[in-house]
N, C-alpha and C positions, 0 to 999 in steps of 0.2 A: 280368769282374765276377761276383760270386757270384749264382747264380740258384737259386730254390726249385724244387721238383718241378713246379710249375705254370707255370714260365717267367718269373715276375716276379722282379725283383731285390730283394735285401735292403735296398738303400738306400731303396726305396719305403716299406717298413715302418718303417724308421728315421725317415724324413721325417714319416710320419704320427704316430709316437710323439712326435717333437720338437714337432710342431704341437699335439698334444693337451696335452703338458706345458706349453707356453707359454700356450695358451688357458686351461688350468685355473688356472695361476698368476695370469694377468691377471684372470680371473673372481674368484678369491679376493681379490685386491687391491681390486677394485671393490666387492665385497661388504663388505670391511672399511671402505672409505671411506663406504659408505652405511649401515652398521650404527649403531644408536644407542648409541655408547660414548663414554667420556670421551676427550679429546684425547690424554692420556698412554697410555691403553690402545690407541687406534687407532694411534698412532705406533709403539708397541712391536710390535703385530701386523704393521704394514706392514714394519717393519724385519726381522722374522722371515721374512715372505714374500719380501722382497727377498733375504735370505740364502739361502733355498731356491732361488730363481730363479738366483742367482749360482752356486750349487753345481751346479745342473742345467746351466747354460750351460757351465761349465768341463768337466763330464763329457761333454757332447755335443761340445764343441770337441775334446776328447781323442779321442773316437771318430771324429770326422771326420778328424782328423790321422792316426790309425792307418789309416783306410780309404784316405786319399790315399797314404800310404806303401805300403800293400799294392798299390794300383793301380799305382803307380810301379814297384814290384818286379815285378809281373806283366807289365807292358807293356815293360819294358826289353829283354828278349830279342827281342821282335818288332821294336822300333825298331832294334836292332843288326843283326838279320837284313836289314832293309830297307836300312840303310847299306851292309852288306857286298854285297848284291845290286847296288846302285847302283855301288859301286866296281868290282865285277867286270864290269859292263856297260861302264863307262867305260874299263877296261883293254883290253877287246876292241875298242873303236872305234878 
């Protein structure tokens, strides 16, 4: 896994960023619902906020997919080495 100079993983920072983004979007949505606006204006603003949230979710899903693929690529050689070792031990028995 990718680690920073201080030993923390990048995924911790990403998780915090995702949490912040979701919280900010939800907060904005609630503020829109509570703001004194006409129904039409409120619906439009909620739709815009929903679009932004959808875009952010798609972006984060793509990043998570890429991270998973990177992890799979990084771990595959170790898994194969373990399988090879097991086979070598079985052949010796």
